[in-house]
N, C-alpha and C positions, 0 to 999 in steps of 0.2 A: 265366690269360693272356687276359683278356677285353679288355685295352686295345688300341686300334688301333695297328698298326705304322706306322712312318715308313719309306717306301721309300727306299733309298739307292742302288739300282742293280741290276744283274744279274750273275750269275756262272755261266758255262756255260749261259746262257739261262734261268736260274732267278732269279726276283725275290728280292732280299735286303732284309729289313726289320729295324729295331730298334724295340723297345718302349720307352716312356718310362722304365720302371724300369731299363733297361740303363744309363742314365746314372748312376743311383744306385750300382750295383755297381762301375762303372768308377771313380767318385769314391772309393768306399770302399777299393778295392784300391790306388788311387794314394796315398791318404792313409796307409794302413797301411805300404806299402812305403817311401814317402818319409819317414815319421816314425820307422820302426823298422828295417826290413830293410836298406836301403842305408846308413844311418849305422853299423849294426853291422858290415856286410860291408866297408865302405870308410870307416874312421875318418877324420874330418877333411873329408869330402865337403861341398861347398857345399850349402846348403839348397835353392836353386832346382834344382841338378843332381839332388839326391836325389829331389825330387818329379817332375822331368822324366823320370828313369829309371823312377819308379813308374808314370807315365802310359804310357811306352813299353812297360813290362812288361805292363800291363793290356791294351793294344791288341794286343800280340803273343799274349797268352793268348786273347783272343777271336778273333783271326785263326786260331789253332789250332782253336778250337771250330768256327768257320765251316768250315774244311777237313774237320773230323770229320763235320759234318752234310752237307757236299757229298759225302763218300764214300758216306753212306747214299743220298743223292739220285741220284747217278749210277748206282749199281748198281740201285736200284729202277726208274729210268727205262729201263734196258736190259732189264728184265724186264716191261715193259708197265704199270708203275704211274706215273701222272702225278704230278709234283711241283708243287704250287701255289706254294709259297714257302718260304724259310728265314728264320726269325725268331731274332734274338738278344734275350735278355731277362735278368731278374734272376739266374736260376740256370743260365744257359748258353745253349743253342740248341736249336731243334727244326726238323726238316724236315717240313713239312705235306704228307702224301701223300693223293692223291685215290683212295681205294680200299684194299683189303686184298690181301696177297699171295695168289696163287692156289694155292700149294703150300708145304709145310713147308720144302722145300729153298730156296725163294725167300726165305722169312722168315729162314732161317739166314744166307743171303748178305747180306740187308739189314742184319741185326743186327751181323754181324761186320765189315762194310765200314768203319763209323765207327771202331771200336777199332783196326782195321788201320792207318788213316791216323794216328791218335794215336800208335800204337806207332812208326811211322816218324818222326814229328816228335820224339818223346821220344828216340829213338835218335840222330837227327841232332844234336840239341842236346847229348846226352851225349858223342857223338864229338867235337864241337867243343870241349866243356869239357875233355876229356882231352887234346886236341891243342894247347890254348893254351900258349904258352911261359910260363915263370915270370915273365918281364918284363911280362906283360900287366897293365894297370891293374886294380886290384881291383874297381873299379866295373863294368868290362866283364865280368870273370869272374863277378861276381854276377848280371848280367843273364842270361848263358848258363846258369849253374847253376839259376837260378830257373825258367827255361823248361823245362829238363830235369826238374826236380823236379815242377813243377805239372802237366806233361803226363803224367808217370808216375802221379801221384796221380789225375788224371782217368781214365786208362786203368784203374787198379785199381778205382776207384769204379764206373765204368760197367759193369764186368764182374761186379759183385755180382748175384746172382740175384734182384733186386728189380724185378719188372715194374712199370712199363714201361721201366726202364733197359735198356741193351743186353744185359746179362747175363740179365735176365728174359725178353727176347725170344728169346735163344738157348734158354733153358729152355723157353719156349712152343713153339718150333719142334721141339725134341727130343720133347716130350710129344705134339705134334701128329703128328709122323712115326710115333710108336709107336701111338697110338690112332686116328688118322685123323679126329679130331673137333676142329675149330678152336674151337668154342664151349666144349667141356669143357677143352681145353688152356688157353684164355684164363681160364676160371674158376679153374683150379688155379694158374696162374701169378700171377693177380691176388691170390689168397688168400695166397700166399707173399710177394708184394710188400707187401701190407698188413701182414703179420706183421713183416717186416723194417723197414717204415716205423715201426710202433709201437715196435719196439726202438730205432730211432734216436732217436725222440722221448724215450723213457725215459732213455736214456743221456745225451742232450743236456741234459735237465732236471737230472739228477743232477750232471752236470759243471758246469752253470751254478751250481747251489746250492753246489758245492764251490769256486766262485770262478773257474772257467775259462770266460771269456766266449765262447770258441769253441764251447762247447756249444750256444749259441743257434743257430748256423749248422747244427749237426748236427740239432737239433730241427726247424728250419725245413725242411731237406732231407727229414727223415723225414715231416713233414706233407705236403710236396709228393708224395713217393712214395706215401703212403697215399691221398691224394686222386686222384692220377693213375691208380693201379691200379684204383680203383673206377670212375673215368670211362672207362677203357679197357674194362672189363667191361660197363658199361652201354652204351657205344657199340656194341659188337658185338651186344648184345641188341637195341638199336634197329634196327641195320642188318638183322638177321635178321628182325625183325618187319615192317619196311617195305620190304625188298627185293622188287622186282617190282611195287610199288604205283605207279601213275602219278599225276603231278601233277594231271592233269585230273580225277581222281576225288576229290581232296582240296581243290581250289582253291575260292575264293569267285568265283562267276561269274554274270553279267558284273560286272566291277569298275566302281565309280564312278571316272571319270577326271577329271583336272584339266587345263584348257587351258594350254598352255605360255606363252601371252602375258600372262596375267593377273599381277597383282602378288602377292607373298607375303602381304601383308595381306589381299587379296581371297580368296586360297586359304584362309586361316585362317577368315575370316568366313563364306565361302560353302560350304566343304567340311569342314574339320576340326571346326568347332563343331557344325553341324547334323547331320552324319553320324556323328560320334564315332568315326571310324576313325583309326588312327595313321599310315597310309600310303596313297598313291594313285598309280596309274600316271599319267604325264604325256604328253599327246598334243598334237601340233601338226597340227590337222586330223585326218587319219587316220594320221599317222606317229607311231610311238612314240618319244618323246624319252628317257624314263628313268623314274625313280621319285622321289617326294618323300615324306619322312616327318617326323614331329614333331621328331626329333633334328636333322635338317637345318635345319628352320625355326628351332629354338632357337638355332642358331649364327649366325643373322642378327640383328644388333642391331635392336631395335624401331624406331628412327628410320629405318632403311634399308629396312624391309619394304615401304613404300609405293612406293619407286623401284626395287626389285629384282624382276625377273620370276621366275616359277617356273622358266622354262627355264634361267635362269642358275645356279640352285642344284640342279637335278635330279641325282640319282645316275645316272651313265652307266657302269654296270659291265656289260659284255657277259655275264658269267657269271650275272647275275641276270635275264636274259631267256631263258626256256626254252619248249619246246613242251609240249603237254599229255601227250605220251608219255614225258616225262622221268621216270626212276626217282627216287623221292623219297629213297631211301637214299643215292644218289650225290650228290644235291643237298645233303643235310645236311653232306657232307664238304667242300663248297666254302668256303674261308675268307671269301669275300665274303658268302655267305649266313649264315655264323656271325656275322659282324659286324653285318649289316643286319637279319637275321631275317625276310626276305621276298624273294619273287621275282615277277616279272611273267610270266604264262603266256599264250602266244599260242595261241588255239584254232584249230581247222581252218578255221573260217569267217572268220578274221582278227580277230575280237573278242578282247579281253584279259580275263584274270582275274588274281587275285592269290593267292599261296600264302604264308601266314605261318607262323612257328614255332608260333603259337597253334593254327592248324589242325592241324599235325602232332601237337601234344601232345594235342589232343582225340581224335585217332585212337588214340594210345598209351593214353590212359586207357580208351577203349572196349575196346581189346584186352586190357587188364589186367582189366577187369571180366568179360570173356568168358573169362578164364583162359588167354589166349594169350601172356601175358608171365609169366615165372617170377620176375621181380624188378621193382622199381619204379624206373625211372630218374627222376632229378629233373626232367630235361627232355630233349628231343631234342638 
C-alpha cells in the first residue's frame, strides 16, 4: 500500500482516502455483477441497468467496509490511540493508527469493533431481504441479497485467526492477556497468520489450475496476509528498538536549506546536483516554509521549472515538522512520514535538521550488528 491516497473528505473527523487501485477493484466488481450476477438474478434486465446496479453494489460494499474501519477507529480513539486516516484500496480498507494499544483488553476491543459493525450491516440487509414482499422487482431483491451475502462473507473472512486480520488481532489480544508479552504475542500471531496465508496461496493456485479463476483472488489475499503478518511483526520489532530514541540524536544537522524564492531549476543546479541530497528544508529568511524533495521536483514539467519557485511546490505537511525530542518510533507511524520518508527537525536553538528513513535504517543496521535486533526488518 505504498501508493499515495487521494483524500475525499472526513468522517467523524477522520480523513478518508482512496488509493488508485481502489478504482480497479470497483471496476472489476461492477463488470462481474453487471455481466453475470444481475442478468442471472433478473432475467431480461437491460444492460445499462445491470451495470448501473453493479456499480451501486460495489459502492455499497465499500461503504460497508468504510463503516467497518470507522468502527475500529472510533473505539481506538476513545482509548487514546490517534487515527491518522482511513484508506480504501484494492483489498478493502485500513484504519491507520498512530501507536499501539496499551493493554490486551484495548486490543480486543479494537479488533472486535469492526466485525461488530459488519455484523449489524449484514443483519440489517438480511432483515430487509426477508421483509421484502414477493412483488418486489427481482433486481431490487438481488441488490439487497448481494449486500447481505457479501457482508456476511467479509465478517467470516475477517474473523479467521490470520494476523493481521481482525480474527488474528483477537488471537493476539488473547495470547497477550495470557502471557503479558506483546512482542511474543505478535510473533506467535504473525507465525499463525503466515501459515494460513501460505495455505490460502496453495489452495488458490490449485483452484486456478483446476479452472476456477476465483482461486487467483484467494492466492492474492493469501499473499497479502503473509506479507502483512511479516510487516506487523517487523513493525513491532522496529518500534521496540527505536522507542525512546529522540529525533535529535539521529538527524543530519545542521541541514542545508534552500531559499523559498529561487526557482526550481536553480534549486536543482545549486543544491540537488552539488550536494547530492534528495531533500532539503525550505526557508523564507528565517521562517520554515516546508520541504522539497526530488519526487516533488520531478512532478514539475521541465519547461516550467524556470518560472516556478521552490515555495510554490514545497511540501507543507505539519506532521513532518518535529522538535528534536520527538520519539522516532512514533514518527515512523505517521502516514505522511511513510509517504515522504523524511521530516524537518527544529533544534532548540532554532536551526533545522533533517531526519530521513535512511538515517533510521542506518541505526537499525547498527543495532542488528550489535545483536539488539532479533530479526532483520527490510526497512523501518
